[in-house]
LUMKOLTOR-631641 format. One record per residue (C-alpha): residue number from 0; residue in one letter; x, y, z. Coordinates in nm, 3 decimals, always signed. Example, Ala and Ser with C-alpha at 12.3 -4.5 7.8 and 13.67 -1.06 7.14 Angstrom:
2
ATOM:0:A:+1.230:-0.450:+0.780;
ATOM:1:S:+1.367:-0.106:+0.714;
END
This chain:
195
ATOM:0:M:+4.191:-1.924:-1.961;
ATOM:1:A:+4.345:-2.260:-2.072;
ATOM:2:L:+4.721:-2.278:-2.124;
ATOM:3:D:+4.706:-2.189:-2.404;
ATOM:4:G:+4.514:-1.817:-2.340;
ATOM:5:S:+4.197:-1.918:-2.530;
ATOM:6:V:+3.976:-1.721:-2.235;
ATOM:7:S:+3.614:-1.790:-2.168;
ATOM:8:P:+3.453:-1.466:-1.966;
ATOM:9:V:+3.341:-1.487:-1.678;
ATOM:10:G:+3.233:-1.116:-1.725;
ATOM:11:F:+3.378:-0.765:-1.900;
ATOM:12:V:+3.477:-0.399:-1.730;
ATOM:13:R:+3.522:-0.083:-1.882;
ATOM:14:D:+3.796:+0.107:-1.813;
ATOM:15:A:+3.628:+0.494:-1.673;
ATOM:16:E:+3.935:+0.770:-1.773;
ATOM:17:L:+4.095:+0.575:-2.034;
ATOM:18:G:+3.771:+0.346:-2.233;
ATOM:19:Q:+3.983:+0.045:-2.258;
ATOM:20:T:+3.709:-0.259:-2.257;
ATOM:21:Y:+3.845:-0.614:-2.096;
ATOM:22:A:+3.752:-0.976:-2.025;
ATOM:23:V:+3.768:-1.103:-1.695;
ATOM:24:V:+3.895:-1.466:-1.674;
ATOM:25:R:+3.966:-1.702:-1.475;
ATOM:26:R:+4.316:-1.763:-1.534;
ATOM:27:A:+4.407:-2.194:-1.581;
ATOM:28:S:+4.714:-2.200:-1.447;
ATOM:29:D:+4.630:-2.076:-1.054;
ATOM:30:G:+4.237:-2.021:-1.110;
ATOM:31:R:+4.293:-1.694:-1.041;
ATOM:32:L:+4.109:-1.419:-1.171;
ATOM:33:V:+4.247:-1.135:-1.443;
ATOM:34:R:+4.155:-0.895:-1.687;
ATOM:35:V:+4.249:-0.904:-2.065;
ATOM:36:W:+4.246:-0.643:-2.274;
ATOM:37:V:+3.979:-0.677:-2.558;
ATOM:38:S:+4.143:-0.471:-2.865;
ATOM:39:G:+4.029:-0.436:-3.216;
ATOM:40:A:+4.147:-0.753:-3.278;
ATOM:41:S:+4.084:-0.949:-3.022;
ATOM:42:P:+3.816:-1.285:-3.158;
ATOM:43:L:+3.665:-1.148:-2.741;
ATOM:44:V:+3.541:-0.840:-2.910;
ATOM:45:T:+3.242:-1.036:-3.053;
ATOM:46:Q:+3.114:-1.138:-2.701;
ATOM:47:V:+3.098:-0.788:-2.565;
ATOM:48:P:+2.786:-0.737:-2.427;
ATOM:49:W:+2.901:-0.319:-2.505;
ATOM:50:Q:+2.534:-0.165:-2.374;
ATOM:51:A:+2.528:-0.327:-1.998;
ATOM:52:V:+2.940:-0.243:-2.023;
ATOM:53:N:+2.897:+0.069:-2.126;
ATOM:54:T:+2.640:+0.095:-1.906;
ATOM:55:Q:+2.657:-0.089:-1.609;
ATOM:56:F:+2.999:-0.204:-1.661;
ATOM:57:T:+3.257:+0.090:-1.684;
ATOM:58:V:+3.396:+0.163:-1.313;
ATOM:59:G:+3.685:+0.367:-1.187;
ATOM:60:A:+4.078:+0.295:-1.100;
ATOM:61:A:+3.966:+0.119:-0.785;
ATOM:62:V:+3.746:-0.141:-0.949;
ATOM:63:L:+4.032:-0.219:-1.236;
ATOM:64:S:+4.326:-0.245:-0.924;
ATOM:65:A:+4.106:-0.527:-0.783;
ATOM:66:I:+4.145:-0.700:-1.107;
ATOM:67:P:+4.500:-0.760:-1.224;
ATOM:68:L:+4.574:-0.764:-1.580;
ATOM:69:D:+4.706:-1.077:-1.669;
ATOM:70:D:+5.022:-1.011:-1.743;
ATOM:71:Q:+5.100:-1.465:-1.883;
ATOM:72:H:+4.933:-1.419:-2.146;
ATOM:73:P:+5.024:-1.069:-2.304;
ATOM:74:A:+4.847:-0.914:-2.614;
ATOM:75:P:+5.148:-0.852:-2.889;
ATOM:76:R:+5.252:-0.513:-2.884;
ATOM:77:Q:+5.018:-0.490:-2.578;
ATOM:78:V:+5.087:-0.146:-2.467;
ATOM:79:V:+5.050:-0.077:-2.056;
ATOM:80:R:+5.081:+0.220:-1.790;
ATOM:81:R:+5.052:+0.240:-1.442;
ATOM:82:F:+4.675:+0.358:-1.331;
ATOM:83:D:+4.811:+0.369:-0.936;
ATOM:84:G:+5.048:+0.664:-0.912;
ATOM:85:G:+5.359:+0.487:-1.029;
ATOM:86:D:+5.566:+0.693:-1.208;
ATOM:87:G:+5.360:+0.697:-1.592;
ATOM:88:A:+5.577:+0.469:-1.808;
ATOM:89:I:+5.476:+0.362:-2.107;
ATOM:90:Y:+5.543:-0.061:-2.177;
ATOM:91:F:+5.564:-0.219:-2.465;
ATOM:92:Y:+5.446:-0.598:-2.483;
ATOM:93:D:+5.708:-0.725:-2.743;
ATOM:94:P:+5.554:-1.053:-2.917;
ATOM:95:D:+5.930:-1.172:-3.097;
ATOM:96:T:+6.165:-1.158:-2.760;
ATOM:97:K:+5.900:-1.181:-2.507;
ATOM:98:V:+5.955:-0.894:-2.306;
ATOM:99:W:+5.811:-0.560:-2.179;
ATOM:100:R:+5.976:-0.291:-2.279;
ATOM:101:W:+6.008:+0.085:-2.161;
ATOM:102:V:+5.935:+0.360:-2.521;
ATOM:103:T:+6.093:+0.622:-2.382;
ATOM:104:D:+5.969:+0.919:-2.568;
ATOM:105:L:+5.632:+1.018:-2.710;
ATOM:106:P:+5.888:+1.020:-3.074;
ATOM:107:T:+5.991:+0.681:-2.990;
ATOM:108:F:+5.617:+0.558:-2.921;
ATOM:109:Q:+5.529:+0.690:-3.254;
ATOM:110:T:+5.746:+0.568:-3.484;
ATOM:111:L:+5.679:+0.221:-3.271;
ATOM:112:G:+5.351:+0.291:-3.420;
ATOM:113:L:+5.134:+0.251:-3.079;
ATOM:114:Y:+4.836:+0.482:-3.062;
ATOM:115:W:+4.732:+0.643:-2.713;
ATOM:116:C:+4.361:+0.419:-2.762;
ATOM:117:D:+4.571:+0.100:-2.718;
ATOM:118:V:+4.712:+0.251:-2.410;
ATOM:119:T:+4.608:-0.068:-2.138;
ATOM:120:A:+4.577:+0.005:-1.682;
ATOM:121:A:+4.888:-0.230:-1.482;
ATOM:122:D:+4.870:-0.233:-1.149;
ATOM:123:G:+5.154:-0.194:-0.950;
ATOM:124:G:+5.151:-0.575:-0.903;
ATOM:125:M:+5.176:-0.616:-1.283;
ATOM:126:F:+5.506:-0.393:-1.273;
ATOM:127:E:+5.690:-0.610:-1.036;
ATOM:128:R:+5.606:-0.876:-1.196;
ATOM:129:M:+5.654:-0.795:-1.567;
ATOM:130:R:+5.950:-0.960:-1.784;
ATOM:131:R:+6.163:-0.640:-1.877;
ATOM:132:G:+6.397:-0.618:-2.162;
ATOM:133:D:+6.587:-0.319:-2.218;
ATOM:134:P:+6.417:+0.059:-2.328;
ATOM:135:V:+6.369:+0.101:-2.631;
ATOM:136:P:+6.617:+0.312:-2.778;
ATOM:137:A:+6.472:+0.671:-2.854;
ATOM:138:A:+6.371:+0.706:-3.219;
ATOM:139:A:+6.520:+1.061:-3.393;
ATOM:140:G:+6.357:+1.317:-3.473;
ATOM:141:P:+6.003:+1.573:-3.340;
ATOM:142:V:+5.701:+1.499:-3.182;
ATOM:143:R:+5.401:+1.441:-3.531;
ATOM:144:G:+5.165:+1.643:-3.466;
ATOM:145:D:+4.937:+1.462:-3.661;
ATOM:146:Y:+4.994:+1.175:-3.567;
ATOM:147:P:+4.586:+1.009:-3.469;
ATOM:148:S:+4.514:+0.905:-3.141;
ATOM:149:C:+4.324:+0.593:-3.204;
ATOM:150:R:+4.434:+0.352:-3.472;
ATOM:151:P:+4.319:+0.354:-3.844;
ATOM:152:A:+3.983:+0.246:-3.975;
ATOM:153:P:+4.086:-0.079:-4.163;
ATOM:154:A:+4.030:-0.030:-4.490;
ATOM:155:P:+3.668:-0.019:-4.613;
ATOM:156:A:+3.728:-0.272:-4.906;
ATOM:157:T:+3.742:-0.489:-4.644;
ATOM:158:T:+3.448:-0.442:-4.399;
ATOM:159:A:+3.121:-0.392:-4.423;
ATOM:160:P:+3.008:-0.037:-4.384;
ATOM:161:G:+2.906:+0.062:-4.014;
ATOM:162:L:+3.081:-0.241:-3.864;
ATOM:163:T:+3.432:-0.016:-3.754;
ATOM:164:D:+3.431:+0.316:-3.579;
ATOM:165:A:+3.788:+0.488:-3.621;
ATOM:166:T:+3.955:+0.244:-3.367;
ATOM:167:G:+3.885:-0.061:-3.562;
ATOM:168:L:+3.583:-0.171:-3.267;
ATOM:169:P:+3.192:-0.275:-3.408;
ATOM:170:S:+3.042:+0.074:-3.454;
ATOM:171:S:+2.702:-0.063:-3.483;
ATOM:172:P:+2.392:-0.305:-3.284;
ATOM:173:D:+2.441:-0.509:-3.557;
ATOM:174:A:+2.815:-0.543:-3.577;
ATOM:175:A:+2.881:-0.610:-3.193;
ATOM:176:G:+2.550:-0.667:-2.971;
ATOM:177:A:+2.497:-0.255:-2.893;
ATOM:178:E:+2.682:+0.096:-3.006;
ATOM:179:M:+3.079:+0.107:-2.786;
ATOM:180:S:+3.241:+0.462:-2.695;
ATOM:181:V:+3.563:+0.502:-2.655;
ATOM:182:A:+3.758:+0.751:-2.510;
ATOM:183:S:+4.085:+0.877:-2.512;
ATOM:184:P:+4.368:+1.035:-2.338;
ATOM:185:E:+4.521:+1.337:-2.508;
ATOM:186:P:+4.868:+1.242:-2.630;
ATOM:187:Q:+5.125:+1.356:-2.391;
ATOM:188:D:+5.511:+1.511:-2.496;
ATOM:189:T:+5.736:+1.250:-2.222;
ATOM:190:V:+5.538:+0.863:-2.164;
ATOM:191:G:+5.731:+0.957:-1.877;
ATOM:192:G:+5.981:+0.663:-1.685;
ATOM:193:D:+6.309:+0.640:-1.501;
ATOM:194:A:+6.574:+0.583:-1.719;
END
């Protein structure tokens, strides 16, 4: 990973529980291997060998915890949650203030326009290192039952038919080398955390 945040992956892994895909990169600042989330908007999405990732490199929490999530170059509005038995709090990266902010409840999560399909798994060490800002003020209103778990697909007029699925990620071998599946957890009443 270059100092500007650009990356050259050494491999890819997929979270067996949440379905997120990560590039494994060597960070330039300290030479450490870290995971970088491959979002639908990431330029890395075209480099992922989807067939191999889905069949050979889908791993559980024990393997993911051995490769820390990169906290030096987070994606704007990236959403993280501890997978190691922590409190279950959800944080999102606020690119304007350059801090991680706790999302206190589900109505706030929905008001921010966040999606369960975008929640990435972070190790406890990241939560110790992350620069935290103030919690996001709670949104007024009830939980929306019709809120989607995943980001809506882009408008068909701007993309060729069949190139992306509901998450905006490649959905065909022609689009990214092989079919990709994305698992997402069901929404919960709260997103956890302590006040």
